[in-house]
N, C-alpha and C positions, 0 to 999 in steps of 0.2 A: 396750523389749519392747512401750512403751505407744503410741510412735509409730508402731510397724511395724504392729500391732491397728489403729491410728487412719487407717497409712496403706491397707492391707487392706480397712479398710470402705469407706474412700472411692472403690476401684478397683471393687468387687463393685456399690458403690449404683451408682456410674456406667455401669458393665455392665448392671445391672438397666434404665437410665433408656436405653441403645439400643435394647435388647432389648421394652422398652416400647413405644418410637416405633416401631419396626418398619418398617414399609415408608415413614415420612415421612420419619422421619430421613434414610433413606439417599438419597431425594431432596436433602433439603439439602444432604448430604453431598457429594452428585454435584454440586448445582450450586455451591458452596462449592472445588470441588478445583481447583485450577490446572492449564491446557491444557499441551502440550508439543506442537506441531507441528514437532521438529528431528528428523528420521529417519535415520538410518545417516550422520551429520555434517549435511545439508543441512537448513535453516534452510528452510521452508515461509513463510508468509504472506501477509497481505492485504489491499490498499487500502483503503481505507474507501468508497471511492465503490463495493467491490461492496453496498453496504448502504444503496445511494440511493435504495433503492422504501420503504426505513424512513425512522423518526426517529433523528436521527445526534447526537444529544448524546452528553458522554460516558459517563455511566454504561449506557448505551441500547448504545454500541459496545462497551464491556469486556464486558455483559452476551453480544451477538452473537456477540465471541470466543471465551467461555466455551462457549458452547452448541454454535459450529462444530470447537472442537478446535481453535484458534487462538493462539499465543504469540506472534506477532511480528506488527508493523505499519508500512504505510507510511502514516502519520496525513494528511490534505487536512485545507487548512488553514479551513475552515469549522467543522468540531467546535472544532479547538484554539483557534481567534479568540473565536466563542462564551463558552468558557469563561473565557479570560481575563478578559473583558469589554468584546469591541469595540465599537462602537456600530453598527457597519455589517453585525454578523453576525446569519444568518439571515432577510436580506433576501433572498436569491436562493436558495431551498434549495436541497440537493445536487440532490433529484429535477430540477431544471431542469435542471442541466448538462449531461445526456445527450442523444443524439441526439433528433432530435425523430420523433413516430409518422410511420412510413411511410416512416423514411430509407434511404438505399440505405446497404447494408451502408460499414465505415469511414467512415460523414460525421459532419465533425466538428458539436458542438454549434453550433445554430441557436437567432439569438432573433427576437423582435419587436421591431419599433421602440419601445414601450414597456419592453419589457425591454431594453434597451439604453440607455434615459434612464435607466432606475432604476440599471443596470449602472454610466452615470456618476456617479451619485449616488454610490454606496454607495464606487465605488473611490476617491473626492475625502475619505469618511471614512475611510475604511480607513487612505489614507495619512497624515493627518495623526494618525491613535492610532498605525498603527505606528512611527512613527520619533518618540515617544515613549516607548512602553509601558516598563514595567520586566516583567523575566524572572521575577519571582517565582512568577507562577500557572502559568508552562510550567515550573518546577521542580517545583511539586506537583505541577504532572499528569503530568510523568515519575514521582513515585513516585507517583500513583495509579494509574497501568499497570504499576511494577513491580511493586505490593504483590498484583495483582493477577494477577500470572506473564507480564503480555505486557510485553512489549523492545520500542520503536517506532524503527527503523532509518534510516527516510527521514522527509522530509514537503517536503507539496507545500502551499503557501501560494499563494494567485494575486498571487501580490509578487514573480514574479523574469522579466515579459513588457517587452517595450519602451519600453512607458510607463510601466514603474512607476521612479519616484525611487530614486538611488542608495541612501539612507536606507530605502525598505521594502524591499532589498535587503538591506542590512547588517542590515536586523531577522530577514528570513529565516533568515540564518545563525545570528546566533545562538539567534537563536527555536527554530534547529536542535539546537546545544550542547547548550541547555538542556535541549532535549527526549532525549537523549541519541544522539542522529539521529548517522549520521557524512555523510548529505547529505542535501541538496534535490532533489525533481525539477522537470521542467520542461519543454513540448513544444522541440522542438528549432529553435532560430530561422534564420529565413531568410538574415537578414543576419549575416556572422562579426564587424560592428562589439560585434553581442548576447554574443554567445558569449564572447570577446575581452575585452568588461566585465562579464560572471560569474565568468568563469574568474578574472579581474583580484580581483576581490574574496573569490571561493573561496578563493584564496591567503592572503589574510589574515587567514581567521578556520582556516582549514583543518579547511573543509568542502567534501565532493566538492558539482558539480551533476552530477547524472545526468539527458542528456538522452535524453527520451524521443522515438519518429519513430512513428509512423500508415504509411501505404502510400507514401511516401519512401524507406522505409527502403531498403536498398544497405548492401553488404558495405564499401563506402564512405565513406558518408551521414555517421560522426563523425569521417573524419579529419582534418579542420580545426580541428574544437571540440575535438580533446586534441590538437591540435597548439599551439595557443595556449596551454596551461595542462594543468599534474601533477594539476591540478585538476579538469579538466574531465574525462568520463565519462559511460560510457552506463546507460541504464536503458533494459534491451534488451526489449522487447515481442518474446516468438518466434510470438504470433500473426498480427502485423499484417504481421513478415516475411515469414511464408510468404504471405498473403494477396497481398501486393502483386504476384509475380508476376514477371513476367523473368527472372531469370537469377538470382533465390531459390528455390534447393529445399532440402529436407533437408537434404540432404550438405552445404549450403554453410552454412546454418546453424550444424550442429553443429560444421566447420573456422570461423565467422568466432568461435563464441566460446572456440575452444579458443585461435586468436590475439591476440582481444581480452579476454584472461578476467583479467590484470591492470589493467585497463583500466572495469570491469561492477564496477557500485555495487550493482547491485539488478537483478531481471530476470523483468520482466514473461510470465502466462503465462496462456493462453488458446487456444481450440480452432478455428481460422478454417482453410474451405478456400480452395482454389488461385484464383485468380485464372479459372482454366477453371471452377470448379463454382461461382463465385458471390460467393466473399467469405464466406460466411457465419459468424454465431457460432455454436458448436451446443454438444451436453455433449459436457465430453471424455471421448475416445473415439471418437468417432464425425465427428470432422476431420481434416484435414492436417497439422496442426501436431506433431510426434515431439514430444509433451511427454515421453513415457517417456524412449524414447533421451535426451531434452534433459538429463532427471533421473540418470539411469543415467552418463553423461559426467560433474556433476556431484561424483556419489557418487568414481565412480573415480578422477578425479582431485584430489578433497578441494578443491573450488573452497567460497570460506569467504560467498562472494556470496549473499542468501536470494534465494528464486522468489517470487514473490510473484503469489497469484491473484486476478488481473479478473474479475471474475466480470461479464460482455457476451450473453451467450445470454439468450434469454427466458427467464423464469422458469415453469416449469409452476402452472398455474391452481392446483395443488390442493400446491402448495407455496408456499416464501419464499423470501428471498435468504439468511438463514442455514441453511436447511437446502441449500440449492444448495453454500452454501459447502462445509459439512463433507461434502458428496462428495465435492469437489476435495480438500479435505485427507487424504481417506480413498483417491482414485486415486492421490495422491501417494504416498501412504505403501506402499501397495500396489507401487509402481511403484520405491520405492526399497527393499524389502524381501528 
């Protein structure tokens, strides 16, 4: 009886404290609540590149995801390596990795001579660190995100290029596994030797390599890489595919997804216009990418690969990247409802 009275009193005091705190406590509760961006069986995530205009340390990324309602992530190497203690981290801020001001739609990032020199020094420091680093901090990082209700499904370090050593590629695979990711992502190589090399190392670690394409995307662009290894896969970008033009259409995109669904490990979503309309990056729902149809196809077919929000349209002056990602999450939720 005494315990019952004590428990009842404790419950009363707790409820009274909640009521006394009022709106302030409710805001704290909302801030601590774990987001869930899986709708109708379709996992919606984002890539940390979406937040490149903001500070991108681990705690900030977690905060952004919670605010935007995101529960899954493609994590870029800059954030993870800074957390893990890389001596080369943060010497090239993520915001510098985007296209230069006034760049043509779809233009790849460009660097000055000074930036290229800094990048070369950075790569050397990064190589030495990656080839010897323990995975302990990556395991710790996985737990930190998991405790916040966020899973990491893909890892994109700058360690998978032709100029990276085998040791760096090995690091990328081990780090992805430590983070809980099923794949690493990288731009589709122009040389078949490189996709073969990546595929062979990926098979050793049983981690998929998701190849991302820009305006070179076609229905057959990935075929050679896919034939080289069962661990080579697609990181299909629907917006770039539509902007590429040629024989790429809304209908062919949906057919490509159906035909290659078992080789897609993750997919990027953005709304771009066709080549005839200038290949622009626009607010979702105002371009030519069939985002709704893609998401409904994923829902209908019960595809398990995640759809990644990649924020590339210009953020309005009265908004920020977090708010815009949240709008994209809401757009996807409505498309899947």
